[in-house]
N, C-alpha and C positions, 0 to 999 in steps of 0.2 A: 504494500500500500504506500503511495507517495506521501510526502510530508504534508502537502496541501490537503489531500484526502483525509489524513489522520487528524489534521487541525479542524477540518469541517465536521468530522464525526464527533470530536471531543468538545466542540463549541456548544456551550449550554445556552438555551434561550434566556432572554432577559427576565428578571423576576417580575412578578405581578406588581409588587410595590413600586419598582422602578418604572414599569409601563404606565401605571396609573399616575404616578407623580409627574412624569414627563408629559403625558397627555393633558392632565388637568393644568399643569404649569404652563404649557404652550397655549391652551385656550385662555387662561387668565392673562397671560402676557399679551396675546392678541387683543383681548378686551381692553387692557390698559393702553396699548399703543393706539387702538382705534379711538378710545376716549381722549387721549392726548392730542391726536390729530384733529379731532372735532373741536376741542378747545382752541387749538392753534388757529384753525380756520375761522372759528367764530370771532376771535379777537382781530384777526386780519381783516375780516369783512366789516367788523365794527369800525376800525380805523379808516377803512375805505369809505364807509358811509359818512363818517365825520368829515373826511376830506372833501367828499362830493358836496356835502351841505355847505361847508365854508366856501368852496369854489363857486357854488351856486349863488351865494350872497354877493360875492365879488362880481360875478357875471351880471347879476341884477343891477348893481350899482353902475357897472360899465354901460349897460343898456340904457339906464336913465341918463347918463352923461351924453351918450350918443344921440339921444332923442332931443337934447337941447340944441344940437347943431342944426338939425332939420335941413341939411344941405347948404347952409350958409357958411361959406368959407371963412368969413370974417369972425364967425363965432367959434372956429376951430381952436384957437389958443385957449379960450375959456373952457372948451371941452377937454383939452389936454390937462388943464389945471384940475378940472373935476376928476379926471381919471387918476391923476397923481394923488389927490386927496382920498379917493376911494381905495387905492392900493396901500396907503400908508397905515391904515388901521388893521391890516392883516399881516401877522408875523409869518415870515417864511414863505410868502406867496409871491409869485412872479406873474406879471401881467404885461402882455405885449399885444399892441393893436396895430394893424396895418390895413391900408386901403386895399381895394379890390385889385389894384395893379401891383401890389406887393410892397409899396413904399411904406416904411414905418411911420406911424402916427404918434405912438407912445410906447415906451418900454420902461418898466419900473427898474430894471437892472440888467446889466449885460452878463448873463450867466451861461451863455452858449446854447440856449434852447431855441434861438430864433430860427434855426434851420429846420426845426420840426414843424414850422408854420405851413410849409408847402410839402412836407414829407408825410403828413398825416391827413387822412380824409376828414374834413370838418363835419361836425354833428350839429343838430339843432338845439339840444339841451344837455345840461349836465345830468349824468346818471352814473351810479357806481359801475355799471356794466360797460360804459363807454370810456372810462378812465384808463389811461395807459401809464406805464412806468418807464421813466427815462433816467439816464445817467449823464451828468455833465459836471465838469470841473471837480471830480471826486465826490460828488453828492448825488443822492437819489431824489427824484421828483416824481410826483403823480399828477397828471394833468390831461388836457385834451385841447382840441381846436374847434372853435365855433364860428358860424357865420352870423353876424349881427348887422342890423340896419338901423337907420334913423326912424323907421316906421316898422314896428314888429309885424304889422299885418301885410306889409308889402312883400312881394315875391323877391324883389331885388334887394339883396343885403350886401352893401359895398364894403363892409369891414370884416376882416379876419381877426379873430381874437384868440390868443393863446394864453391859457391860464394853467398854472402849475403850482403845486405846494410841496415844500421840502418834506421828505420822508425820513430825514436823519434821526429825529427824535423817536419816530415809530420804530425804525430799524434798530436803534440802540435798545429800546425797551423790549422789542420782540426777541433780540438776541439774548438778552439776559433772561427773559421769560422762557425761551426755548431751552436754554441750558438748565434752568431750575426745573422746568417741566420734565425733561427727559432724565435728569438725575433722579427726580422723585419717582418717575415711572420705573427706572432701573432698580432703585431701592425697593419699590413696591413689588416688582417682579421677583426679586431675590427673597423678600419676606414671604411672598405667595408660595414660592417653591418650598420654603422651610415649613410653612403652615400645612401645605398639601401633604408633604412627607409625613409630618406628625399625624395628620388626620388619617392618612392611609395606614400608618402603623397602628394607630388606635383601632381603625376599622378591621384590621387583620388579626387583632388580638383573639377573637373567638376562634379563628382558624388555627392560630398557634396553640390555643388551649386544646382544641380537638386533636391536633397533631400530637401533643404531649400525651393525651389519653390513649391515642392509638399506639404510640410508641411503647406504652406500658403493657400492651396486650401480648401475652405469651401463650404457649400451648397449654399451660396449666391455669390460665385466666381467661379462657374463651367464653366464660359466662358473663363477662363484663359487657355492658351495653351503654351506648351513648344515649343521652336524653334529648330527643328532637325539640322538646318544648323549652329547653334552656338555651338554645342557640338562635341566632338571627334566622329569619324565615328563609333567607337565601341558602343557608347551610342545613336547613331541616331535612331536605331531600338527601343531602350527602350523609347526614347522620343516620337516616333511615336505611339508606343503601348499605352503609357500613354494618349496621346491625343485621341486615339480612345476610350479608356476606359472612359475618361471624356465626350466624345460625347455621349456614350451610357448612362452614368449616368445622364447627363443633359437632354437627351431625356426622360429617365425614370422619372426624377423628374418633367419634364413638363407634362408627361402623368398623373403622380400621382396628380399633382396640378389640372389639368383639370378634372381628374376623381373625385376628392373630390368636386370640384365645381359642376360638373354634378350630382353627387349623391345628394348634397344638393338641387339643383334645382328640380331634379326629385321627391325627397321626399317632397319638400315644396309644390308642387302643390296638391297632394292628401291630405296632412295634412291640407292645407288651405281650401280645399273643405270640409273636415270633420268638421273643426272648424266652417266654415261659416254655413253649414247646421245645425249643432248642435245649434248654436246661434239662427238661425231663428226658429228652432223647439221650443226652450225654450222661445222665445220672446212672444208667445201667446199660448193659449190653442188650442190643435189640436184634431182632431178626430183620432180614432184608425186607420183608413185607411190612413190618412195623415202621422201618425207616422210610419206606415208600409212602405209607399213609401220612407220616409226619411231613414229608416233603410236599405231598399234594395239599395238605392243610396250609403249609407255609405259602405255597403257590397261590392259593386263594387270597391270602392276606396281601401278597405282592401285587396281585391283579387289582385288588381294591385300592391299594396305595397308588398304583399306576394310573388308575382311572381318576382318582382324586387329583393327582398332579396334572393330568391332562385337562381336566375340567378347569382347574385354576389357571393354567396357561391359556386356555381358550378365553376365559373371562378377562385375563390380563390384556390379551390382544384387543378385546372389546373396549376396555378402559382407555387404551392408548390409540384408539381409532384405527387399528390395523385390520379390523374385521370388514372385508370388502366382499359383499355377496355378488355372485355372478348373475347375469340376466338371461334366464332361459324360461321357457314356458313349462309350468309345473301343473300337472293334473292332480288336484288334491284328492279327488275321488279314488283314483288309482293308487295313490300313495297310501291312503288310509286302508284300502283293501289289502295291499301287500303287508302293511303293518299288522293288520288283523291276523293274517296267516302266520306272521312271525311270532305273535304273542298267543296264538291259539292254544298251544300245548300248555303254557303256563296258566292261561285263563281257565282252561278245563280242569287243571289240577286244583285251582282255587275255587272252582264252581262258579265262575263269573262268565256271563254271556256278553259278547261284543256285538253292538248294533250300530248301523250307519243310517242316518235319516237326512233327506234333502240332497240337492245337487248344487254345484256351482261351477262356473266356467273356469278354465285354467288361469292361473295368475303368473306374473313375472317375478322370478326370484331365483335363489340358489337352491337347487333340488335337495342336495345333501343336508344343507343347514335346516331347511324347513322340515325335512324328514326327521332330523334329530329332535327338533322342537316338539313335533307331534308325538314322536316316540317317548320323549320324557313325560309328556302329559298322560299318555296311555299307561305307561308303566306305573306312574304315580297313582292313577285312578284305580288300576287293577289291584295295586298293593293295599289300598285303603277301602276296597269294596268287600262287603261281607259275602259269605257263601250264599248262592242262590239269587243274587242280584245281578243287574246288568250295567255295563258302561256304554253310554250312548254318545256317538259323535254326530253333531248336526252341522250341516253346511247350508249357508244362506247367502244368496247374492243380493246386494243392495244397490246396484248401479255403479257407484264410484268405488265401492270396496266390497270385499268378501269376508264373511265371518265364519269362524270354525269354533264350535263349542264342544268341550268334553265334559260330560255330566255323569256323575255317579252318586249313589246314596252314601251319606256319611253323617257323622256327628256334627252338631252345630259348631260353627266357627264364629267367635265373637267378631262383630264388625270392625273393632279396632285392630284385629290381627290380619284381616283380609288384604289390605294394601302391602303388608310387610311379608307376605308369604313368598314373594319373589326376592327377598333379601338373602344374601348368602348365609347358609347355616342357620337361618332363622327357624325357631320352633315356637309354636303357640304355647306349648307346655314348657315351663321354665326348667324342668329337669332335663338333663343332657342325655337321656336314654333315647335311642332311636329303635323303633320296632321293626325296621326293615334293614336292608343292606345298602341303602342309598347313602351317599356322602353329604347330602343336603345342599347340593349345587344344581340339581336338575332344573328347578323352576327359575333360578337365576339365569341359567343358560337359555331357557326358553325366552325370557324377557330380552336378553341381549340379542338373540337372533331376530326376534320380531321387530325390535327397535331398529336394528340395522337395515331391515327391509322397509322402514318407514311406517310400520304398523303400531298397534297398541295391544296390550294384554291386560286383563283384569280378572279378578276372582270374586265370586259371590256365593252366598248360601241362602237358600229359601226352600220351604216345603220339604225339608229333610234331604236335600240334594246339594252337592257342591258342584259349582260350574266354573270352568276356566274358559274364557272367551278370547280368541285371537281375532284381530281385525287386520286384514292386509289390503292395501290399496290396489285397485285394478289399473295397471299400467298398460301402455300400448305394446305392440309387438317388439320384442327385444332386438337390439342391433345385431 
């Protein structure tokens, strides 16, 4: 594996606390920046409106002065005097009036803005939207160019008027305000990140508490449960899921412990028999026939142990997902009839009659595995059926699935025990004595086989009869 691949594999995702802190911090930062920008724009627009209002007053005074001229050239000096008086009362304001031919009539000061008179399209009135920003002689100005006449109602307006106001005070104030505003915003953002981090850590406290409780869970403390009612609602489902997982693990541990004890018990009996018979055989000299009988007896015990080991290996494959049924067409009617012939001698010896009722179409599955499942049910039913009674196998087609029911008369089985009959080595009777020669894994193997085929198996008791019902899905033609 290359170094880059190893680094990519080992790189851990960012923590939830960091993700939440960065996300919320970025959102708060954007909010602060947007708020600061709005304040800045609001102040700039306010200064612009103030400048427009002051320039409008000057333009009004200029209009009044021009009205006195009324086209009389002799009155022009008086008009210039009035213009000078009108501009004196306004600090930092520049006024330049020129005729329609461009010749200057009045200029309050020479600050280098006269060139804007013909560079800017004149407007009819002062408005914040029509003001422009200029720079001259190292200073900033805000102004515009208007067309004014001696008669406001006349279409001909022979004078061009340039008015501008110095922005130096505004610029100085805004520069200081901008600096203070953005420093405040930066400080607020840093504080927001710290506060968000603290809030996230506080918000994750219940999660850390649950983690600590989970960390204390061990194999000998599987009975511990989290309380969903004491955690935030967002973690209630997590607590409930963890409790359900603990219940499954506790149940599995219980089954494993019982399974180990049952294996030890089941193996102890044949091993004890073998040891006892061998010790008896060695205690005295025996004839060849006696040794042969002892060996035959030992062989039976070995066969029983071999069957038990084979069954446990089969179930182990099921647990590890290694049980893969083949897909062939299986005629259940034919399989049951052949099994009847196989069990016929044993059934007659026990005085048990075998009967088949109903028919069903062929199903798709593994023939040998399904035959083994049905065989286990039949042998179990024959073993537990009293002399003179019958074991009945019923086949029923239901469209999407086919059911096979093995029914035999038997003692009542409490409802609480029925679902657990398919557990390994399970006995409704707490005593560990088994009245037959079975290893206690037959029904477990039945359930494993049917489950591997996508079906279900269930046990029931009613009207003095025990019923084991297998359900197999009807699939299409195998590949």
